[in-house]
C-alpha positions, 0 to 999 in steps of 0.5 A: 530479529524474530517477530512472531504473530502476536508481536506483529499484530500488536505492531499493526494495532499500534500503527492504527491506534498510535500511527505517529509513534509507530512511524517514528519507531519504524524510521528509528529502525534504520532498515537497509535500503536493499532490505526495504526494496526486497520488502516492497517486492514481497508485499507486492507479490502478497497483494497480487495473491490476496487481490486475486483471492478476493476477486474469486470470492467477489459477487462481481458480474461474470463479465467483470471477472473475466476482464479482471482475470484476462490479465496474467499474474505477472502483468498484475504484479508488474502493475502493482510493483510499478505503482509502489515504486513510483509512489515511494518517489512520489511521496518523497518528492511531493513532500519535499515540494511543500517543505517536507524533510523526509529522505528517500530511504525514510519514504521507502520505509514508511511505504513498506511499513504501511503496505505491510499493515494494509496487507495484514488487514486485507488478510483479515478481511479475506478471512472474514469474507469466508465467514460472512461476505457482509461482515467482510465488506463492513470490515473493509470499509472500516479499515479503509478509514483507519488506513487513511488516517494512519497514512496521513500521520505516517507522512506527517512524521516522515516529512516533519510537517506541523499539521495533517493538512500538509500530509494530505496534500503530499499524499494527493500530489503523490497519488496524482503523479504516480497515477499519471506516470504509471499509466504512461509506463504501463501503456508503453509496456502494453500492460492493461486490464484487457490483457498483455504481458501474459 
């Protein structure tokens, strides 16, 4: 299946404006697990690139920039990849804990789809920052709210919840679990903001 730029932007728009319907369509595609893991790795790589570019344009203090870039691209990729993988499992198990019906494959589909949408909006923000940092910052704040709403609806559909409160609960539990476990793993691997895995 070939997806051109216009088709993808319509899909992103639908994901924001009609997140529940978009989630159902994504799950109905029944994408193979191997392709989904490859997609997750790809969005991780693209996230590293975009975050690095945004940091270069950020008016953050020099000391903070030096600390951020002390971590090698490989280390940065390791952090994001570990977080993404654990978050997939976190969404799956957290949803199941509170009565959800989503499968691991479906959880992976939703996370990859959401990250692709988020990455697209990050790319738009990057373009806006080049034009005007103020406009880029405003766009970032607006999209943050839209993405939270979008992901809540995605999780609601994924696990078949009857309200968004349960979806929010699953997201919070997944984030807490992911942060704790990824923190332990990264500490063991020696990956941190002050260097490592160069």
